[in-house]
Structures are given as C-alpha cells and as structure tokens.
C-alpha positions in Angstrom: -21.8 19.8 5.6 -18.9 20.2 8.2 -16.5 22.9 7.7 -13.8 20.0 7.3 -12.5 16.5 9.0 -11.8 17.3 12.4 -8.7 14.4 12.3 -6.8 12.6 10.0 -6.9 8.2 11.0 -4.9 6.1 9.0 -7.2 2.4 8.8 -3.9 0.4 8.8 -1.8 -1.6 11.1 1.3 -0.9 8.2 4.3 0.8 10.3 5.6 1.9 6.6 1.8 3.7 5.9 2.8 5.4 9.3 6.2 6.3 8.8 5.0 7.8 4.9 2.8 10.1 6.7 4.9 11.2 9.0 7.3 11.9 6.3 4.6 14.1 4.7 4.6 16.2 8.4 1.0 15.4 8.7 -0.6 15.0 12.2 -2.7 11.4 12.5 -4.1 8.7 14.7 -4.1 5.2 13.9 -6.8 2.8 14.2 -6.4 -0.7 12.0 -9.6 -2.1 10.9 -9.9 -5.7 10.9 -11.6 -6.6 8.1 -11.9 -9.8 5.9 -10.1 -8.7 2.6 -10.5 -10.2 -0.7 -6.8 -11.3 -2.4 -8.5 -13.3 -4.6 -7.7 -10.3 -7.8 -10.5 -12.1 -9.7 -11.4 -8.8 -11.1 -7.9 -7.9 -11.4 -5.6 -6.2 -9.3 -6.5 -2.8 -9.6 -9.8 -3.7 -8.5 -8.8 -5.5 -6.1 -6.6 -2.9 -4.1 -9.4 -0.5 -4.8 -12.0 -2.5 -2.9 -10.0 -3.3 -0.4 -8.8 -0.1 0.2 -12.3 1.0 0.4 -13.6 -1.6 2.9 -10.9 -0.4 5.6 -12.1 3.5 5.0 -16.2 2.7 5.0 -15.2 0.0 8.3 -14.2 3.2 10.6 -15.6 5.8 8.6 -19.6 4.7 10.4 -17.6 4.7 13.6 -15.8 8.4 13.7 -18.0 10.0 11.2 -15.9 13.2 12.3 -13.0 11.9 10.5 -10.9 11.7 7.3 -10.1 7.8 7.4 -7.6 6.4 5.3 -7.8 2.9 4.2 -5.1 1.6 1.4 -4.2 -1.6 0.1 -1.3 -2.6 -2.1 -0.3 -5.3 -4.3 2.1 -7.0 -6.8 1.0 -8.0 -10.0 3.3 -10.4 -12.4 1.2 -10.1 -16.1 -1.9 -11.7 -14.7 -1.0 -13.0 -11.3 -1.4 -11.6 -8.4 1.5 -12.5 -5.6 -0.1 -11.2 -2.2 1.8 -11.9 1.4 3.6 -15.4 1.2 2.1 -17.9 3.5 5.6 -18.9 4.4 9.1 -18.9 3.6 8.7 -21.4 0.5 6.0 -19.8 -0.8 8.3 -16.5 -0.3 11.1 -18.0 -2.1 8.9 -19.4 -5.0 7.7 -15.6 -5.6 11.2 -14.0 -5.4 12.0 -16.3 -8.2 8.8 -15.6 -10.2 10.0 -11.6 -10.4 13.8 -12.4 -10.7 14.5 -10.7 -13.7 11.2 -9.7 -14.8 9.2 -6.5 -14.6 6.2 -6.2 -12.5 3.3 -3.5 -11.3 2.7 -2.6 -7.7 -1.1 -0.8 -7.4 -2.0 1.1 -4.4 -5.3 1.9 -3.8 -6.0 4.7 -1.4 -9.4 5.7 -0.1 -10.5 8.6 2.0 -14.1 8.5 3.7 -15.3 11.2 5.7 -19.2 10.2 6.5 -20.2 13.7 8.6 -19.0 15.6 4.5 -20.6 12.9 2.7 -17.0 12.3 1.1 -16.4 9.3 -0.3 -12.7 9.6 -2.9 -10.6 6.8 -3.8 -7.4 6.6 -6.6 -5.1 4.0 -7.8 -1.3 4.5 -8.1 1.2 2.3 -10.1 4.9 1.9 -10.1 6.9 -0.6 -12.6 9.4 -2.2 -10.8 11.9 -4.4 -12.4 14.3 -6.9 -10.7 17.7 -8.2 -10.8 18.1 -11.6 -11.9 18.3 -13.7 -8.2 20.2 -16.9 -7.8 19.2 -19.0 -4.7 21.9 -17.6 -3.0 20.6 -13.8 -3.6 17.5 -15.1 -3.0 18.1 -16.0 0.5 20.6 -13.3 1.7 17.7 -11.0 0.9 15.6 -13.2 2.9 17.9 -13.1 5.8 18.1 -9.1 5.8 14.1 -8.9 5.5 11.0 -10.8 6.5 9.6 -11.4 3.5 6.3 -12.7 4.8 4.2 -9.6 5.3 4.9 -8.3 2.5 2.8 -8.5 -1.0 5.2 -9.8 -3.3 7.9 -10.8 -0.4 9.6 -8.0 -0.8 9.9 -4.9 0.4 12.3 -1.4 -1.2 13.1 -0.1 2.1 16.1 -2.7 3.2 18.1 -4.6 1.1 16.7 -2.7 -1.9 20.2 -2.8 -4.0 20.3 -6.7 -3.6 17.1 -7.0 -5.9 16.1 -3.9 -7.0 17.3 -2.9 -10.5 14.9 -0.1 -11.4 11.6 2.0 -10.7 9.2 4.1 -13.0 6.5 6.2 -10.6 6.5 6.6 -6.8 8.9 4.9 -5.1 6.6 4.9 -1.5 3.9 3.9 -4.0 5.9 0.5 -3.8 6.3 1.1 -0.2 2.4 1.3 0.4 1.0 4.8 0.3 2.3 6.9 -2.8 2.6 10.4 -0.8 2.9 12.4 -4.3 -0.5 11.4 -5.5 -2.2 11.8 -1.8 -0.7 15.1 -1.2 -2.2 16.5 -4.3 -6.0 15.0 -3.6 -5.5 16.6 0.1 -4.5 20.0 -1.6 -7.4 19.3 -3.4 -10.2 18.9 -1.2 -7.8 22.0 0.7 -7.3 19.6 4.1 -4.8 20.4 6.0 -3.7 18.2 8.4 -0.3 19.7 9.4 1.3 18.3 11.9 
C-alpha cells in the first residue's frame, strides 16, 4: 500500500467547491468528470447524492490511481420532493415559490477514492434552511442578482442571502456544496495532509 496519496483532485467543475477547498488551505487540482448523474431521487435524496458523488470519484480514480479523488454532489429536498437544478427560468421561479416561507434540507455527499491505497470513504452532511416568505417581486429581485440555473433548488447562499434566507441549521458551507468542517475532520482522521 502506498504511504499516502500524491495529490488531491477535485472531480468537479463547481467554482464554489474549488473556492471552499482553497478556503481550507488545500493544494489540489481540478479534473471534472463527465458522468451521467441520476437526479431521479427514487431511493431518496441522501442515496442519490451519495451514488452521484461515488460515481464521479470512482470514474476519475481509475485514471489517476495514485491521487485522492474527491467527488461531491448536492441536492435540495423539500419534504419528499427533490429540487435539482432548474430546467429554465420559469422552473427556477416555481422552485423559489415552493421554498418560500418553508424549511428544506440540503444534502451534500462527499466521496474520497484512492485506488492505489484501496481507500473508499464517503459521507453525507445535512443542513436545514428556512426561507423567508417571497412574493413574485422578491423572486425576480433575487433572480436578477443570482443565476439560478446552475444551482440545486434554484438558489445559492453566497450572494443575495439576505433576500431569501431566514435561518440555516448546520454547515453553511454544506449548503454551498462542500461541508468543509466534516471534510477537514475526515482528512485529519485519515492523516492526509494536502496543505498548500
């Protein structure tokens, strides 16, 4: 077994995840995987994000066995309804209207694969977000500020947060797409140091 992975690779094109890894002070490279994700949620949101994160990490780990590959996936669940990325602006308006004045759960899965070291480790983090009550004007105001089309649930927490979010229980970074507190604890437990 190799003593430790030679590098950390983020298997994602998400600029938010890259920013969060930078915030952690980690040295990493980005290699997005182009895999067919399953957003049906038929087995529930937690299973869905876990399967997608594992698929991303496993696919890339085969190509770079000496690296620790990080795959991740995030979704928004309102009761039993999964709100993935909206298909268009009308769909984004519909999602924001559904979330208005209600609490929902954000699930983010992290999968770590190191093929040379025969390591497969994954976990799911949950945060509960309560939205303010939004009227159509408030929704349009938010959408003018933030592009909702590349975000699960049609919103992001980084910009315009005060317009839509009432409270967050749990990791705010988890809502952004990567639970950095849980990831840092995991890397420490594995004794992997990728400090920049």
